[in-house]
C-alpha positions as CSV (number, residue, x, y, z in Angstrom):
1,M,187.9,57.1,132.7
2,S,187.7,58.9,129.3
3,K,186.4,57.2,126.1
4,P,188.8,56.2,123.4
5,F,189.5,58.8,120.8
6,W,187.9,56.9,118.0
7,I,184.7,56.4,119.9
8,R,184.4,60.1,120.5
9,K,184.9,60.8,116.9
10,L,182.2,58.3,115.9
11,L,179.7,59.8,118.3
12,T,180.4,63.3,117.0
13,F,180.0,62.2,113.4
14,T,176.8,60.4,114.1
15,A,175.3,63.5,115.9
16,A,176.3,65.7,113.0
17,V,174.6,63.3,110.5
18,V,171.4,63.2,112.5
19,M,171.2,67.0,112.8
20,M,171.8,67.3,109.1
21,L,169.0,64.8,108.3
22,I,166.6,66.7,110.6
23,S,167.5,70.0,108.9
24,I,167.0,68.6,105.5
25,G,163.7,67.1,106.5
26,M,162.5,70.4,107.9
27,Y,163.5,72.2,104.7
28,V,162.4,69.7,102.1
29,G,159.0,68.8,103.8
30,P,157.4,72.2,103.4
31,V,158.8,72.7,99.9
32,K,157.3,69.5,98.8
33,S,153.9,70.4,100.3
34,A,153.9,73.8,98.7
35,V,154.7,72.3,95.3
36,A,151.9,69.7,95.6
37,A,149.2,72.2,96.7
38,N,147.5,74.1,93.9
39,I,147.7,77.9,94.2
40,G,144.7,80.2,94.1
41,S,141.5,80.9,95.9
42,V,138.4,78.7,95.7
43,Y,135.1,80.2,94.5
44,V,131.9,78.3,95.5
45,I,128.7,78.9,93.6
46,P,125.4,77.3,94.9
47,V,123.1,75.8,92.2
48,K,120.2,75.1,94.4
49,Q,117.1,76.2,92.5
50,Q,115.3,75.4,89.3
51,I,117.3,76.1,86.2
52,E,115.9,79.2,84.6
53,R,117.0,82.6,83.4
54,G,117.4,83.8,86.9
55,L,120.0,81.1,87.7
56,T,121.8,81.8,84.4
57,S,122.2,85.5,85.4
58,F,123.3,84.5,88.9
59,M,126.0,82.2,87.5
60,E,127.2,84.7,84.9
61,R,127.8,87.1,87.8
62,G,129.6,84.3,89.7
63,F,131.9,83.4,86.9
64,K,132.8,87.0,86.3
65,E,133.7,87.5,89.9
66,A,135.7,84.3,90.0
67,E,137.7,85.6,87.0
68,K,138.3,89.0,88.6
69,M,139.7,87.5,91.8
70,A,141.9,85.1,89.7
71,A,140.3,82.0,91.4
72,G,142.2,78.7,91.0
73,L,139.0,76.5,91.3
74,I,135.3,76.9,91.0
75,V,133.0,74.5,93.0
76,L,129.4,74.2,91.9
77,E,127.2,72.9,94.8
78,I,124.4,71.3,92.8
79,D,121.0,70.3,94.2
80,T,118.3,71.0,91.6
81,P,115.3,69.2,90.1
82,G,116.2,70.6,86.7
83,G,114.4,73.2,84.6
84,L,114.7,74.8,81.2
85,V,117.0,73.0,78.8
86,D,118.0,76.2,76.9
87,Q,119.2,77.8,80.1
88,A,121.1,74.7,81.0
89,G,122.8,75.0,77.6
90,K,123.8,78.6,78.3
91,I,125.2,77.6,81.7
92,A,127.2,74.8,80.0
93,S,128.6,77.2,77.5
94,L,129.6,79.5,80.3
95,M,131.4,76.6,82.0
96,K,133.2,75.6,78.8
97,A,134.4,79.1,78.1
98,S,136.0,79.4,81.6
99,D,139.7,78.8,82.0
100,I,139.2,78.0,85.7
101,P,138.9,74.3,86.6
102,I,135.3,73.4,87.7
103,V,134.1,70.7,90.1
104,A,130.5,69.8,90.2
105,Y,129.7,68.8,93.8
106,I,126.3,67.1,93.9
107,T,124.9,67.6,97.4
108,G,121.4,66.4,96.6
109,D,119.8,65.8,93.2
110,A,121.4,66.6,89.8
111,A,118.2,65.7,87.9
112,S,117.2,66.5,84.4
113,A,119.0,69.6,83.1
114,G,121.0,69.5,86.4
115,S,122.8,66.4,85.3
116,Y,123.7,68.1,82.0
117,I,125.4,70.9,84.0
118,A,127.3,68.4,86.2
119,L,128.5,66.5,83.1
120,N,130.0,69.7,81.7
121,A,132.3,70.1,84.8
122,D,135.9,68.9,84.8
123,K,135.3,66.7,87.8
124,I,132.2,65.4,89.6
125,A,132.0,64.8,93.3
126,M,128.9,63.4,95.0
127,S,127.8,63.4,98.6
128,P,126.4,60.2,100.2
129,G,122.7,59.9,99.3
130,S,122.8,62.1,96.2
131,M,121.8,61.1,92.7
132,I,122.4,62.1,89.1
133,G,120.3,61.3,86.0
134,A,116.6,61.1,85.1
135,A,117.2,63.7,82.4
136,Y,114.3,63.0,80.0
137,M,112.6,66.0,78.7
138,V,109.1,66.9,79.9
139,D,106.4,69.4,78.9
140,A,104.8,72.1,81.1
141,R,102.5,69.5,82.6
142,G,105.3,67.1,83.5
143,N,104.6,64.6,80.7
144,P,107.5,63.1,78.7
145,I,108.1,64.9,75.4
146,E,107.8,62.5,72.5
147,D,109.1,64.8,69.7
148,A,111.7,62.6,68.1
149,K,113.9,65.5,66.9
150,M,114.0,67.1,70.3
151,V,114.7,63.9,72.1
152,S,117.5,63.0,69.7
153,W,119.0,66.5,70.1
154,W,118.9,66.3,73.9
155,K,120.2,62.7,74.0
156,T,123.1,63.7,71.8
157,S,123.9,66.7,73.9
158,M,124.0,64.6,77.1
159,A,126.2,62.0,75.4
160,S,128.6,64.6,74.1
161,A,129.0,66.2,77.5
162,A,129.7,62.8,79.1
163,E,132.1,61.7,76.3
164,A,134.1,65.0,76.6
165,S,135.0,64.2,80.2
166,G,135.8,60.5,79.4
167,R,132.5,59.0,80.7
168,N,130.4,56.3,79.0
169,P,128.1,58.2,76.6
170,E,125.6,55.3,76.5
171,I,124.7,55.9,80.2
172,A,124.0,59.5,79.4
173,K,121.8,58.5,76.5
174,G,119.9,56.2,78.9
175,M,119.4,59.2,81.2
176,A,117.8,61.2,78.4
177,D,115.8,58.7,76.3
178,L,113.0,56.6,77.7
179,N,112.9,54.4,74.6
180,L,116.5,53.1,74.7
181,K,117.8,49.8,76.0
182,V,121.1,50.3,77.7
183,E,123.5,47.8,79.4
184,V,125.4,49.0,82.4
185,P,127.5,46.0,83.5
186,E,129.5,47.9,86.1
187,I,126.4,47.9,88.4
188,G,124.5,45.0,86.8
189,L,121.8,47.2,85.3
190,T,119.9,46.7,82.1
191,K,117.7,49.6,81.3
192,Q,114.6,48.6,79.4
193,P,112.5,50.8,77.1
194,G,110.2,52.9,79.4
195,D,112.8,53.0,82.2
196,I,115.2,55.8,82.8
197,I,118.7,55.8,84.3
198,S,119.4,57.6,87.5
199,L,122.5,56.8,89.6
200,T,123.2,56.9,93.3
201,H,126.5,58.1,94.5
202,D,127.9,54.6,94.8
203,E,126.6,53.6,91.3
204,A,128.0,56.8,89.8
205,L,131.4,56.1,91.3
206,K,131.5,52.6,89.9
207,T,130.4,53.7,86.4
208,G,132.8,56.7,86.3
209,Y,130.0,59.3,86.6
210,A,131.5,60.4,89.9
211,D,135.2,60.9,90.5
212,T,134.9,60.8,94.3
213,V,132.5,60.8,97.2
214,A,132.8,63.6,99.7
215,S,130.8,64.6,102.8
216,S,131.4,68.3,102.5
217,T,132.6,71.1,100.2
218,E,135.8,71.4,102.2
219,E,136.5,67.7,101.6
220,V,136.1,68.3,97.9
221,I,138.5,71.3,98.0
222,T,141.1,69.2,99.9
223,W,140.6,66.3,97.4
224,M,141.4,68.8,94.6
225,D,144.6,69.8,96.5
226,Y,143.5,73.4,97.3
227,S,143.6,75.2,100.5
228,T,140.4,75.5,102.5
229,Q,141.7,78.7,104.1
230,D,141.0,80.8,101.0
231,V,137.4,80.0,100.0
232,F,134.9,82.5,98.8
233,R,131.2,81.5,98.8
234,M,129.0,83.4,96.4
235,E,125.8,84.8,98.0
236,P,122.8,86.3,96.4
237,T,122.5,90.1,96.5
238,F,119.6,91.8,98.3
239,S,117.9,92.4,94.9
240,E,118.3,88.7,94.0
241,K,116.9,87.6,97.3
242,L,114.0,90.0,96.9
243,A,113.4,88.7,93.4
244,T,113.4,85.1,94.6
245,F,110.7,86.1,97.2
246,L,108.7,88.1,94.7
247,T,108.7,85.3,92.1
248,H,107.5,82.7,94.5
249,P,104.2,81.3,93.0
250,G,102.2,82.3,96.1
251,V,103.6,85.8,96.4
252,M,103.3,86.3,92.6
253,T,99.6,85.3,92.8
254,L,99.0,87.7,95.7
255,L,100.7,90.6,93.8
256,L,98.5,89.9,90.7
257,F,95.4,89.8,92.8
258,I,96.2,93.2,94.5
259,G,97.2,94.7,91.1
260,I,94.1,93.6,89.2
261,A,91.6,94.4,92.0
262,G,93.2,97.7,92.9
263,V,93.4,99.1,89.4
264,I,90.0,98.0,88.3
265,I,88.3,99.2,91.5
266,E,90.0,102.6,91.0
267,V,88.6,102.7,87.4
268,I,85.0,101.7,88.3
269,V,84.8,103.6,91.6
270,P,87.1,106.7,91.0
271,G,88.0,109.1,93.7
272,F,89.5,106.9,96.4
273,G,93.2,106.7,95.2
274,V,94.3,104.0,97.7
275,P,93.2,101.0,95.6
276,G,94.8,102.5,92.5
277,I,98.1,103.2,94.3
278,L,98.1,99.7,95.9
279,G,97.4,98.1,92.5
280,V,100.2,100.0,90.7
281,V,102.7,99.2,93.5
282,A,101.8,95.5,93.3
283,F,102.3,95.4,89.6
284,V,105.6,97.3,89.9
285,L,106.8,94.7,92.5
286,Y,105.7,91.9,90.1
287,F,107.6,93.2,87.1
288,F,110.7,94.2,89.3
289,G,111.0,90.7,90.7
290,N,110.7,89.0,87.4
291,Q,113.2,91.4,85.8
292,V,115.9,90.9,88.5
293,A,115.3,87.2,88.3
294,G,116.1,87.4,84.6
295,F,112.6,86.6,83.3
296,A,111.3,90.0,82.2
297,G,112.8,92.5,79.7
298,W,112.2,96.2,79.2
299,E,109.4,95.4,76.7
300,T,107.3,94.1,79.6
301,W,107.8,97.4,81.4
302,L,106.6,99.2,78.3
303,L,103.5,97.2,78.1
304,F,102.9,97.8,81.8
305,I,103.3,101.6,81.4
306,I,101.0,101.6,78.4
307,G,98.4,99.6,80.3
308,I,98.4,101.9,83.4
309,V,98.3,105.1,81.2
310,M,95.3,103.7,79.2
311,L,93.5,102.8,82.4
312,A,94.2,106.3,83.9
313,M,92.9,107.9,80.8
314,E,89.7,105.9,81.2
315,L,89.0,107.9,84.4
316,F,89.0,111.3,82.5
317,V,88.2,110.6,78.9
318,P,84.7,109.1,78.0
319,S,85.6,106.1,75.8
320,F,82.7,103.7,76.8
321,G,85.4,101.3,78.1
322,I,87.6,101.2,75.0
323,L,90.6,102.7,76.7
324,G,90.1,100.4,79.7
325,I,90.0,97.3,77.4
326,I,93.2,98.3,75.7
327,G,94.9,99.0,79.0
328,S,93.8,95.7,80.5
329,A,95.0,93.8,77.4
330,S,98.4,95.6,77.6
331,L,98.8,94.7,81.3
332,I,97.9,91.1,80.8
333,A,100.3,90.8,77.9
334,G,103.1,92.3,80.0
335,V,102.3,90.0,82.9
336,V,102.4,86.9,80.7
337,M,105.6,87.9,78.9
338,A,107.4,88.7,82.2
339,A,106.8,85.3,83.8
340,Y,109.0,82.3,84.2
341,S,106.7,80.2,82.0
342,T,103.3,80.6,80.4
343,S,101.8,77.6,82.2
344,H,102.9,78.9,85.6
345,V,101.7,82.4,85.1
346,A,98.4,81.2,83.7
347,L,97.6,79.4,86.9
348,S,98.6,82.4,89.1
349,L,96.7,84.8,86.8
350,G,93.6,82.7,86.8
351,I,93.5,82.4,90.6
352,A,94.3,86.1,91.0
353,A,91.6,87.1,88.5
354,A,88.9,85.0,90.1
355,C,89.7,86.4,93.6
356,A,89.9,89.9,92.2
357,L,86.5,89.5,90.5
358,V,84.9,88.7,93.9
359,A,86.5,91.7,95.5
360,I,85.4,94.0,92.6
361,I,81.8,92.8,92.8
362,V,81.6,93.5,96.5
363,V,83.1,97.0,96.1
364,A,80.8,97.7,93.2
365,L,77.7,96.8,95.2
366,V,78.8,98.8,98.2
367,F,79.7,101.9,96.2
368,K,77.2,101.6,93.4
369,E,76.2,105.2,93.7
370,R,79.7,106.3,92.7
371,G,80.4,103.8,90.0
372,I,81.6,104.6,86.5
373,W,78.4,103.2,85.1
374,R,76.7,106.5,86.2
375,K,78.4,107.9,83.1
376,F,76.0,105.9,81.0
377,I,72.8,106.9,82.9
378,L,70.9,110.2,82.2
379,S,70.5,111.7,85.6
380,D,69.5,115.3,84.6
381,S,65.9,116.3,85.2
382,L,63.7,119.1,83.7
383,S,62.4,121.0,86.7
384,K,60.3,124.1,87.2
385,E,63.2,125.8,88.9
386,Q,65.1,125.5,85.6
387,G,62.3,127.1,83.6
388,Y,60.7,123.9,82.4
389,I,57.0,123.2,82.7
390,P,56.1,119.5,83.3
391,N,53.5,118.0,80.9
392,E,51.0,117.4,83.7
393,D,51.0,121.2,84.6
394,R,50.2,122.4,81.1
395,D,46.5,122.1,81.5
396,V,46.5,125.2,83.8
397,L,47.3,127.2,80.6
398,I,44.0,126.5,79.1
399,G,42.0,129.7,78.8
400,L,44.9,132.0,79.3
401,V,45.5,134.8,76.7
402,G,48.9,135.8,75.4
403,T,50.4,137.5,72.3
404,S,51.8,135.8,69.3
405,L,55.5,136.8,68.9
406,T,55.8,135.3,65.5
407,P,53.4,134.5,62.7
408,L,51.7,131.2,63.5
409,R,51.7,129.1,60.2
410,P,50.3,127.1,62.0
411,A,53.3,126.8,64.5
412,G,55.1,129.6,66.1
413,T,55.9,131.3,69.4
414,M,53.7,133.2,71.8
415,E,54.4,135.2,75.0
416,L,52.4,134.2,78.0
417,E,52.9,135.8,81.4
418,G,56.5,136.6,80.5
419,R,57.3,133.2,79.2
420,R,58.0,132.2,75.6
421,L,56.0,129.1,74.5
422,D,56.0,127.1,71.3
423,V,52.4,126.8,70.1
424,V,50.3,125.6,67.2
425,T,47.0,126.7,65.8
426,L,44.2,124.4,64.6
427,G,45.4,125.1,61.0
428,G,44.7,128.7,60.5
429,F,47.1,131.6,60.0
430,I,47.6,134.2,62.8
431,D,49.8,137.2,62.3
432,S,52.4,138.3,64.8
433,G,51.3,140.7,67.6
434,R,47.8,139.3,67.8
435,P,46.1,138.2,71.0
436,V,45.8,134.4,71.2
437,R,44.1,132.1,73.7
438,V,45.2,128.6,74.8
439,I,42.3,126.3,74.0
440,R,43.8,122.9,74.9
441,T,47.1,121.0,75.5
442,D,47.9,117.8,73.7
443,G,50.9,116.0,75.1
444,T,53.8,118.4,74.4
445,R,51.7,120.6,72.1
446,I,49.9,123.8,73.2
447,V,47.0,124.6,70.8
448,V,45.8,128.2,70.5
449,E,43.3,130.3,68.5
450,E,43.1,134.0,67.8
451,E,41.2,135.9,70.6
452,K,38.3,137.7,69.0
453,G,37.8,141.2,70.4
């Protein structure tokens, strides 16, 4: 039995409406997703070392590459104990000058100058267990800096960075100044003078110092509404990796030890070549590592070259050590200027110099017969084979007769058995060509008298 006409029409209309809705959903859904998602690749830069000139150079390269590839987002993976404030300032300026949105993703610690870098980002994400803060300035020994002007400047810089991104500037001041009292009601904290503010990921989220908590970089990228399919992670170049290895405190101390010991051993015990070559190579690696890391400039290479040339000249030009002293001073100046910090290189240089001194003493004792000090010792002797007559043998001349070659007034020269001798008389005058007899020897003197026929 067939269905009534109106029922068939209703079913047909319903099916058409359902198909149309499905088609609209399939069309509109993807368009909505594409509009919501931000366009552009994501460039990830790791900030996982001390903040120094090497990191600044590394990040400058990263930002240039991100601009060249027209990245839509930069993610800084931050885990640093801090470092040089001036370099943090340069990195912050680099971030401010970039047109690409920047997210600071704190994976560990954003301490000291690291917190300043994070505060200059457009957004801050933190992983569980991470922290931000403890940004008070310290000296080379790790003691808090008490210079009021410097503390005030740093505190203001931290507060300005926080305020620019809409965060409570008083908290940033409490991170930078030990002497402030700061109320943080969001987490029930009252910072007393002598304390310093550092925030966990949960506290940072409550105070607005973190915009989200994420367990991975991919989660941060998704939170920023970017695709995780187009992510470029910046990696150090071979030179940067080598520089990181060469500037490690232990490796740096070893290079300085080999350099000092090798060069000085070559100077005091010349002729081997191997110690000198090893010493020069060690110094070259030291300066190369520090230059690639961004610590050393070309002026340090100039000091190094001057030092090596002066020490090499010491091997061939008698200068009683003057050239060696100038060369050593030039090398030391270059080593100090090339290093990350004076305090760090002072420790490495002290250890290296002490160890090198021991090695030099051992080599000097073993090869004492070949040392440079032989230049200062008169080793020539006056032998009979060279025509010299020792003092103790002059007594054999007594009684022998020769001929005066010059007038003796009272000193002059006589010929005796084919040899010319300087002689003196007892005070009388003897003309040349006269026979004379040796009557005695007195030290270096040969005393004669005229032989009476």
